Biopython code that builds the backbone (N, CA, C, O; Angstrom):
import numpy as np
from Bio.PDB.StructureBuilder import StructureBuilder

atoms = [
    (1, "MET", "N", (49.591, 61.730, -75.130)),
    (1, "MET", "CA", (50.121, 61.859, -76.479)),
    (1, "MET", "C", (49.785, 63.247, -77.005)),
    (1, "MET", "O", (48.659, 63.723, -76.857)),
    (2, "LEU", "N", (50.753, 63.879, -77.608)),
    (2, "LEU", "CA", (50.547, 65.197, -78.196)),
    (2, "LEU", "C", (49.948, 65.020, -79.589)),
    (2, "LEU", "O", (50.547, 64.399, -80.468)),
    (3, "LYS", "N", (48.761, 65.576, -79.767)),
    (3, "LYS", "CA", (48.069, 65.508, -81.058)),
    (3, "LYS", "C", (48.006, 66.904, -81.660)),
    (3, "LYS", "O", (48.253, 67.905, -80.987)),
    (4, "GLN", "N", (47.673, 66.944, -82.931)),
    (4, "GLN", "CA", (47.623, 68.198, -83.668)),
    (4, "GLN", "C", (46.170, 68.660, -83.822)),
    (4, "GLN", "O", (45.257, 67.845, -83.950)),
    (5, "VAL", "N", (45.976, 69.975, -83.805)),
    (5, "VAL", "CA", (44.652, 70.560, -83.966)),
    (5, "VAL", "C", (44.606, 71.243, -85.332)),
    (5, "VAL", "O", (45.500, 72.011, -85.689)),
    (6, "TYR", "N", (43.554, 70.950, -86.084)),
    (6, "TYR", "CA", (43.400, 71.447, -87.454)),
    (6, "TYR", "C", (42.084, 72.185, -87.623)),
    (6, "TYR", "O", (41.171, 72.058, -86.808)),
    (7, "SER", "N", (42.006, 72.949, -88.685)),
    (7, "SER", "CA", (40.771, 73.598, -89.097)),
    (7, "SER", "C", (40.797, 73.711, -90.616)),
    (7, "SER", "O", (41.846, 73.594, -91.250)),
    (8, "ILE", "N", (39.636, 73.936, -91.172)),
    (8, "ILE", "CA", (39.536, 74.245, -92.599)),
    (8, "ILE", "C", (39.326, 75.749, -92.719)),
    (8, "ILE", "O", (38.377, 76.304, -92.165)),
    (9, "LEU", "N", (40.213, 76.388, -93.441)),
    (9, "LEU", "CA", (40.105, 77.816, -93.701)),
    (9, "LEU", "C", (39.248, 78.026, -94.944)),
    (9, "LEU", "O", (39.552, 77.502, -96.016)),
    (10, "ASP", "N", (38.181, 78.792, -94.791)),
    (10, "ASP", "CA", (37.354, 79.210, -95.925)),
    (10, "ASP", "C", (37.928, 80.539, -96.395)),
    (10, "ASP", "O", (37.710, 81.575, -95.766)),
    (11, "LYS", "N", (38.660, 80.507, -97.500)),
    (11, "LYS", "CA", (39.345, 81.702, -97.991)),
    (11, "LYS", "C", (38.373, 82.758, -98.508)),
    (11, "LYS", "O", (38.674, 83.951, -98.470)),
    (12, "VAL", "N", (37.213, 82.328, -98.987)),
    (12, "VAL", "CA", (36.212, 83.270, -99.492)),
    (12, "VAL", "C", (35.449, 83.894, -98.327)),
    (12, "VAL", "O", (35.263, 85.110, -98.270)),
    (13, "GLY", "N", (35.015, 83.051, -97.408)),
    (13, "GLY", "CA", (34.272, 83.527, -96.235)),
    (13, "GLY", "C", (35.160, 84.162, -95.181)),
    (13, "GLY", "O", (34.664, 84.802, -94.254)),
    (14, "LYS", "N", (36.477, 83.988, -95.314)),
    (14, "LYS", "CA", (37.460, 84.542, -94.377)),
    (14, "LYS", "C", (37.164, 84.122, -92.939)),
    (14, "LYS", "O", (37.107, 84.940, -92.021)),
    (15, "MET", "N", (36.976, 82.788, -92.784)),
    (15, "MET", "CA", (36.738, 82.250, -91.448)),
    (15, "MET", "C", (37.195, 80.800, -91.396)),
    (15, "MET", "O", (37.373, 80.151, -92.427)),
    (16, "HIS", "N", (37.380, 80.308, -90.186)),
    (16, "HIS", "CA", (37.806, 78.932, -89.964)),
    (16, "HIS", "C", (36.638, 78.085, -89.488)),
    (16, "HIS", "O", (35.788, 78.556, -88.732)),
    (17, "ALA", "N", (36.597, 76.830, -89.934)),
    (17, "ALA", "CA", (35.597, 75.873, -89.448)),
    (17, "ALA", "C", (35.985, 75.428, -88.045)),
    (17, "ALA", "O", (37.106, 75.669, -87.597)),
    (18, "ASN", "N", (35.057, 74.779, -87.356)),
    (18, "ASN", "CA", (35.355, 74.255, -86.036)),
    (18, "ASN", "C", (36.578, 73.361, -86.093)),
    (18, "ASN", "O", (36.735, 72.594, -87.042)),
    (19, "PRO", "N", (37.447, 73.443, -85.096)),
    (19, "PRO", "CA", (38.669, 72.641, -85.106)),
    (19, "PRO", "C", (38.405, 71.157, -84.883)),
    (19, "PRO", "O", (37.378, 70.758, -84.333)),
    (20, "PHE", "N", (39.375, 70.350, -85.333)),
    (20, "PHE", "CA", (39.330, 68.916, -85.080)),
    (20, "PHE", "C", (40.743, 68.438, -84.769)),
    (20, "PHE", "O", (41.725, 69.068, -85.161)),
    (21, "VAL", "N", (40.831, 67.323, -84.065)),
    (21, "VAL", "CA", (42.109, 66.806, -83.585)),
    (21, "VAL", "C", (42.434, 65.514, -84.324)),
    (21, "VAL", "O", (41.577, 64.644, -84.477)),
    (22, "GLU", "N", (43.678, 65.395, -84.781)),
    (22, "GLU", "CA", (44.177, 64.176, -85.414)),
    (22, "GLU", "C", (45.605, 63.924, -84.937)),
    (22, "GLU", "O", (46.247, 64.813, -84.377)),
    (23, "THR", "N", (46.085, 62.730, -85.159)),
    (23, "THR", "CA", (47.422, 62.337, -84.724)),
    (23, "THR", "C", (48.519, 63.126, -85.437)),
    (23, "THR", "O", (49.492, 63.547, -84.812)),
    (24, "ASN", "N", (48.360, 63.325, -86.755)),
    (24, "ASN", "CA", (49.383, 64.025, -87.534)),
    (24, "ASN", "C", (48.778, 64.533, -88.840)),
    (24, "ASN", "O", (47.598, 64.313, -89.114)),
    (25, "ASP", "N", (49.596, 65.213, -89.642)),
    (25, "ASP", "CA", (49.122, 65.799, -90.896)),
    (25, "ASP", "C", (48.548, 64.749, -91.844)),
    (25, "ASP", "O", (47.532, 64.988, -92.497)),
    (26, "GLY", "N", (49.195, 63.595, -91.920)),
    (26, "GLY", "CA", (48.736, 62.550, -92.837)),
    (26, "GLY", "C", (47.339, 62.054, -92.512)),
    (26, "GLY", "O", (46.527, 61.841, -93.413)),
    (27, "VAL", "N", (47.057, 61.871, -91.238)),
    (27, "VAL", "CA", (45.731, 61.397, -90.823)),
    (27, "VAL", "C", (44.683, 62.488, -91.060)),
    (27, "VAL", "O", (43.565, 62.190, -91.481)),
    (28, "ALA", "N", (45.038, 63.745, -90.793)),
    (28, "ALA", "CA", (44.119, 64.856, -91.053)),
    (28, "ALA", "C", (43.822, 64.966, -92.547)),
    (28, "ALA", "O", (42.679, 65.186, -92.948)),
    (29, "LEU", "N", (44.842, 64.813, -93.348)),
    (29, "LEU", "CA", (44.686, 64.869, -94.806)),
    (29, "LEU", "C", (43.772, 63.754, -95.299)),
    (29, "LEU", "O", (42.916, 63.984, -96.154)),
    (30, "ARG", "N", (43.948, 62.556, -94.770)),
    (30, "ARG", "CA", (43.100, 61.425, -95.159)),
    (30, "ARG", "C", (41.635, 61.699, -94.814)),
    (30, "ARG", "O", (40.741, 61.363, -95.591)),
    (31, "ALA", "N", (41.388, 62.303, -93.659)),
    (31, "ALA", "CA", (40.021, 62.626, -93.257)),
    (31, "ALA", "C", (39.380, 63.605, -94.242)),
    (31, "ALA", "O", (38.210, 63.459, -94.595)),
    (32, "ILE", "N", (40.143, 64.592, -94.679)),
    (32, "ILE", "CA", (39.622, 65.568, -95.635)),
    (32, "ILE", "C", (39.416, 64.923, -97.003)),
    (32, "ILE", "O", (38.443, 65.237, -97.689)),
    (33, "GLN", "N", (40.308, 64.033, -97.406)),
    (33, "GLN", "CA", (40.137, 63.337, -98.679)),
    (33, "GLN", "C", (38.844, 62.518, -98.681)),
    (33, "GLN", "O", (38.161, 62.443, -99.703)),
    (34, "ASP", "N", (38.509, 61.911, -97.557)),
    (34, "ASP", "CA", (37.250, 61.161, -97.460)),
    (34, "ASP", "C", (36.057, 62.077, -97.650)),
    (34, "ASP", "O", (35.107, 61.719, -98.345)),
    (35, "VAL", "N", (36.092, 63.250, -97.043)),
    (35, "VAL", "CA", (34.999, 64.213, -97.182)),
    (35, "VAL", "C", (34.864, 64.659, -98.635)),
    (35, "VAL", "O", (33.752, 64.814, -99.141)),
    (36, "MET", "N", (35.979, 64.862, -99.294)),
    (36, "MET", "CA", (35.950, 65.362, -100.668)),
    (36, "MET", "C", (35.439, 64.339, -101.677)),
    (36, "MET", "O", (35.165, 64.696, -102.822)),
    (37, "LYS", "N", (35.306, 63.081, -101.280)),
    (37, "LYS", "CA", (34.725, 62.069, -102.165)),
    (37, "LYS", "C", (33.231, 62.291, -102.373)),
    (37, "LYS", "O", (32.649, 61.784, -103.333)),
    (38, "ASN", "N", (32.617, 63.045, -101.475)),
    (38, "ASN", "CA", (31.206, 63.391, -101.611)),
    (38, "ASN", "C", (31.093, 64.593, -102.542)),
    (38, "ASN", "O", (31.411, 65.717, -102.153)),
    (39, "GLU", "N", (30.646, 64.360, -103.756)),
    (39, "GLU", "CA", (30.572, 65.424, -104.769)),
    (39, "GLU", "C", (29.652, 66.565, -104.383)),
    (39, "GLU", "O", (29.763, 67.658, -104.938)),
    (40, "ASN", "N", (28.743, 66.335, -103.439)),
    (40, "ASN", "CA", (27.815, 67.379, -103.013)),
    (40, "ASN", "C", (28.365, 68.248, -101.892)),
    (40, "ASN", "O", (27.763, 69.264, -101.544)),
    (41, "HIS", "N", (29.497, 67.863, -101.326)),
    (41, "HIS", "CA", (30.083, 68.643, -100.240)),
    (41, "HIS", "C", (30.766, 69.874, -100.821)),
    (41, "HIS", "O", (31.360, 69.816, -101.898)),
    (42, "GLN", "N", (30.678, 70.983, -100.100)),
    (42, "GLN", "CA", (31.262, 72.234, -100.613)),
    (42, "GLN", "C", (32.770, 72.148, -100.830)),
    (42, "GLN", "O", (33.298, 72.840, -101.701)),
    (43, "PHE", "N", (33.480, 71.317, -100.061)),
    (43, "PHE", "CA", (34.922, 71.157, -100.278)),
    (43, "PHE", "C", (35.194, 70.575, -101.662)),
    (43, "PHE", "O", (36.152, 70.973, -102.325)),
    (44, "ALA", "N", (34.358, 69.637, -102.100)),
    (44, "ALA", "CA", (34.515, 69.017, -103.417)),
    (44, "ALA", "C", (34.042, 69.952, -104.533)),
    (44, "ALA", "O", (34.625, 69.971, -105.617)),
    (45, "ARG", "N", (32.996, 70.721, -104.270)),
    (45, "ARG", "CA", (32.454, 71.620, -105.300)),
    (45, "ARG", "C", (33.321, 72.857, -105.513)),
    (45, "ARG", "O", (33.452, 73.344, -106.636)),
    (46, "TYR", "N", (33.913, 73.365, -104.429)),
    (46, "TYR", "CA", (34.696, 74.609, -104.509)),
    (46, "TYR", "C", (36.062, 74.436, -103.829)),
    (46, "TYR", "O", (36.379, 75.185, -102.906)),
    (47, "PRO", "N", (36.862, 73.482, -104.259)),
    (47, "PRO", "CA", (38.109, 73.186, -103.543)),
    (47, "PRO", "C", (39.092, 74.359, -103.485)),
    (47, "PRO", "O", (39.876, 74.455, -102.540)),
    (48, "SER", "N", (39.061, 75.235, -104.461)),
    (48, "SER", "CA", (39.996, 76.365, -104.444)),
    (48, "SER", "C", (39.668, 77.376, -103.348)),
    (48, "SER", "O", (40.476, 78.258, -103.055)),
    (49, "ASP", "N", (38.488, 77.253, -102.742)),
    (49, "ASP", "CA", (38.080, 78.175, -101.684)),
    (49, "ASP", "C", (38.577, 77.760, -100.297)),
    (49, "ASP", "O", (38.437, 78.522, -99.341)),
    (50, "PHE", "N", (39.159, 76.555, -100.176)),
    (50, "PHE", "CA", (39.460, 76.005, -98.855)),
    (50, "PHE", "C", (40.897, 75.517, -98.725)),
    (50, "PHE", "O", (41.539, 75.127, -99.700)),
    (51, "ALA", "N", (41.383, 75.553, -97.473)),
    (51, "ALA", "CA", (42.714, 75.018, -97.151)),
    (51, "ALA", "C", (42.646, 74.323, -95.792)),
    (51, "ALA", "O", (41.926, 74.756, -94.892)),
    (52, "LEU", "N", (43.406, 73.245, -95.663)),
    (52, "LEU", "CA", (43.581, 72.572, -94.382)),
    (52, "LEU", "C", (44.735, 73.258, -93.669)),
    (52, "LEU", "O", (45.835, 73.353, -94.212)),
    (53, "VAL", "N", (44.487, 73.738, -92.448)),
    (53, "VAL", "CA", (45.517, 74.432, -91.689)),
    (53, "VAL", "C", (45.676, 73.808, -90.302)),
    (53, "VAL", "O", (44.720, 73.302, -89.713)),
    (54, "LYS", "N", (46.908, 73.859, -89.800)),
    (54, "LYS", "CA", (47.196, 73.401, -88.434)),
    (54, "LYS", "C", (47.159, 74.630, -87.541)),
    (54, "LYS", "O", (47.777, 75.649, -87.849)),
    (55, "ILE", "N", (46.426, 74.531, -86.426)),
    (55, "ILE", "CA", (46.251, 75.709, -85.572)),
    (55, "ILE", "C", (46.737, 75.519, -84.139)),
    (55, "ILE", "O", (46.733, 76.471, -83.359)),
    (56, "GLY", "N", (47.157, 74.300, -83.779)),
    (56, "GLY", "CA", (47.613, 74.110, -82.413)),
    (56, "GLY", "C", (47.905, 72.668, -82.084)),
    (56, "GLY", "O", (47.986, 71.808, -82.962)),
    (57, "THR", "N", (48.063, 72.421, -80.778)),
    (57, "THR", "CA", (48.309, 71.074, -80.281)),
    (57, "THR", "C", (47.376, 70.790, -79.108)),
    (57, "THR", "O", (46.889, 71.702, -78.441)),
    (58, "PHE", "N", (47.142, 69.497, -78.877)),
    (58, "PHE", "CA", (46.323, 69.041, -77.761)),
    (58, "PHE", "C", (47.003, 67.843, -77.122)),
    (58, "PHE", "O", (47.266, 66.842, -77.789)),
    (59, "ASP", "N", (47.285, 67.945, -75.833)),
    (59, "ASP", "CA", (47.887, 66.850, -75.096)),
    (59, "ASP", "C", (46.762, 66.060, -74.438)),
    (59, "ASP", "O", (46.125, 66.550, -73.506)),
    (60, "ASP", "N", (46.511, 64.837, -74.918)),
    (60, "ASP", "CA", (45.379, 64.070, -74.395)),
    (60, "ASP", "C", (45.641, 63.481, -73.004)),
    (60, "ASP", "O", (44.732, 62.918, -72.392)),
    (61, "GLU", "N", (46.868, 63.604, -72.504)),
    (61, "GLU", "CA", (47.169, 63.161, -71.136)),
    (61, "GLU", "C", (46.914, 64.275, -70.123)),
    (61, "GLU", "O", (46.367, 64.029, -69.048)),
    (62, "THR", "N", (47.307, 65.491, -70.465)),
    (62, "THR", "CA", (47.150, 66.616, -69.537)),
    (62, "THR", "C", (45.901, 67.443, -69.804)),
    (62, "THR", "O", (45.449, 68.184, -68.931)),
    (63, "GLY", "N", (45.336, 67.322, -71.013)),
    (63, "GLY", "CA", (44.180, 68.129, -71.387)),
    (63, "GLY", "C", (44.535, 69.532, -71.832)),
    (63, "GLY", "O", (43.648, 70.362, -72.031)),
    (64, "ILE", "N", (45.814, 69.809, -71.989)),
    (64, "ILE", "CA", (46.245, 71.159, -72.368)),
    (64, "ILE", "C", (46.118, 71.348, -73.879)),
    (64, "ILE", "O", (46.656, 70.576, -74.673)),
    (65, "LEU", "N", (45.400, 72.384, -74.239)),
    (65, "LEU", "CA", (45.218, 72.793, -75.629)),
    (65, "LEU", "C", (46.035, 74.057, -75.826)),
    (65, "LEU", "O", (45.864, 75.030, -75.091)),
    (66, "GLN", "N", (46.919, 74.048, -76.811)),
    (66, "GLN", "CA", (47.790, 75.195, -77.028)),
    (66, "GLN", "C", (47.710, 75.651, -78.477)),
    (66, "GLN", "O", (47.886, 74.860, -79.403)),
    (67, "ALA", "N", (47.445, 76.927, -78.654)),
    (67, "ALA", "CA", (47.430, 77.506, -79.999)),
    (67, "ALA", "C", (48.865, 77.682, -80.477)),
    (67, "ALA", "O", (49.771, 77.950, -79.689)),
    (68, "THR", "N", (49.052, 77.526, -81.780)),
    (68, "THR", "CA", (50.352, 77.773, -82.403)),
    (68, "THR", "C", (50.133, 78.710, -83.578)),
    (68, "THR", "O", (48.999, 79.044, -83.921)),
    (69, "GLN", "N", (51.211, 79.119, -84.177)),
    (69, "GLN", "CA", (51.085, 79.921, -85.388)),
    (69, "GLN", "C", (50.366, 79.079, -86.434)),
    (69, "GLN", "O", (50.680, 77.901, -86.603)),
    (70, "ILE", "N", (49.414, 79.666, -87.129)),
    (70, "ILE", "CA", (48.660, 78.937, -88.150)),
    (70, "ILE", "C", (49.595, 78.555, -89.290)),
    (70, "ILE", "O", (50.340, 79.382, -89.815)),
    (71, "MET", "N", (49.533, 77.266, -89.661)),
    (71, "MET", "CA", (50.403, 76.756, -90.712)),
    (71, "MET", "C", (49.550, 76.060, -91.774)),
    (71, "MET", "O", (48.755, 75.176, -91.456)),
    (72, "ASN", "N", (49.716, 76.454, -93.014)),
    (72, "ASN", "CA", (48.993, 75.803, -94.103)),
    (72, "ASN", "C", (49.539, 74.390, -94.297)),
    (72, "ASN", "O", (50.746, 74.194, -94.435)),
    (73, "VAL", "N", (48.635, 73.407, -94.306)),
    (73, "VAL", "CA", (49.033, 72.026, -94.564)),
    (73, "VAL", "C", (48.879, 71.737, -96.053)),
    (73, "VAL", "O", (49.794, 71.220, -96.694)),
    (74, "ILE", "N", (47.698, 72.079, -96.601)),
    (74, "ILE", "CA", (47.473, 71.853, -98.030)),
    (74, "ILE", "C", (46.245, 72.639, -98.496)),
    (74, "ILE", "O", (45.258, 72.753, -97.770)),
    (75, "ASP", "N", (46.318, 73.168, -99.691)),
    (75, "ASP", "CA", (45.138, 73.768, -100.325)),
    (75, "ASP", "C", (44.311, 72.630, -100.899)),
    (75, "ASP", "O", (44.841, 71.760, -101.591)),
    (76, "LEU", "N", (43.009, 72.633, -100.615)),
    (76, "LEU", "CA", (42.166, 71.520, -101.042)),
    (76, "LEU", "C", (42.100, 71.374, -102.560)),
    (76, "LEU", "O", (41.804, 70.294, -103.070)),
    (77, "GLU", "N", (42.368, 72.433, -103.264)),
    (77, "GLU", "CA", (42.373, 72.365, -104.735)),
    (77, "GLU", "C", (43.361, 71.314, -105.239)),
    (77, "GLU", "O", (43.118, 70.679, -106.265)),
    (78, "SER", "N", (44.457, 71.130, -104.537)),
    (78, "SER", "CA", (45.450, 70.157, -104.985)),
    (78, "SER", "C", (44.991, 68.712, -104.741)),
    (78, "SER", "O", (45.627, 67.774, -105.220)),
    (79, "LEU", "N", (43.893, 68.529, -103.999)),
    (79, "LEU", "CA", (43.357, 67.190, -103.738)),
    (79, "LEU", "C", (42.264, 66.789, -104.725)),
    (79, "LEU", "O", (41.870, 65.624, -104.777)),
    (80, "LYS", "N", (41.784, 67.733, -105.494)),
    (80, "LYS", "CA", (40.673, 67.459, -106.412)),
    (80, "LYS", "C", (41.119, 66.479, -107.478)),
    (80, "LYS", "O", (42.110, 66.697, -108.175)),
    (81, "GLU", "N", (40.358, 65.383, -107.594)),
    (81, "GLU", "CA", (40.669, 64.363, -108.594)),
    (81, "GLU", "C", (40.297, 64.865, -109.979)),
    (81, "GLU", "O", (39.286, 65.543, -110.160)),
    (82, "GLU", "N", (41.107, 64.531, -110.924)),
    (82, "GLU", "CA", (40.849, 64.931, -112.314)),
    (82, "GLU", "C", (39.693, 64.132, -112.874)),
    (82, "GLU", "O", (39.317, 64.318, -114.032)),
]
sb = StructureBuilder()
sb.init_structure("model")
sb.init_model(0)
sb.init_chain("A")
sb.init_seg("    ")
for serial, (resi, resn, name, xyz) in enumerate(atoms, 1):
    if name == "N":
        sb.init_residue(resn, " ", resi, " ")
    sb.init_atom(name, np.array(xyz, "f"), 0.0, 1.0, " ", f" {name:<3s}", serial, name[0])
structure = sb.get_structure()
């Protein structure tokens, strides 16, 4: 199955967090929303500093990891609950 590879872009630090693999954008987004429920996590404290980005694909049958053009999925600021 072809899965998607994601990272969190730290716009202030100008670097990407370690990548993680999810089935699709919706599942990756849900994982980040769970993290942001922790008020002490930096994503929740400084959401405007971070973005969820797609950086590649991973085929779990062949083991092939392929980089793609970086694509913004969502800025974490738009996930912050009022």
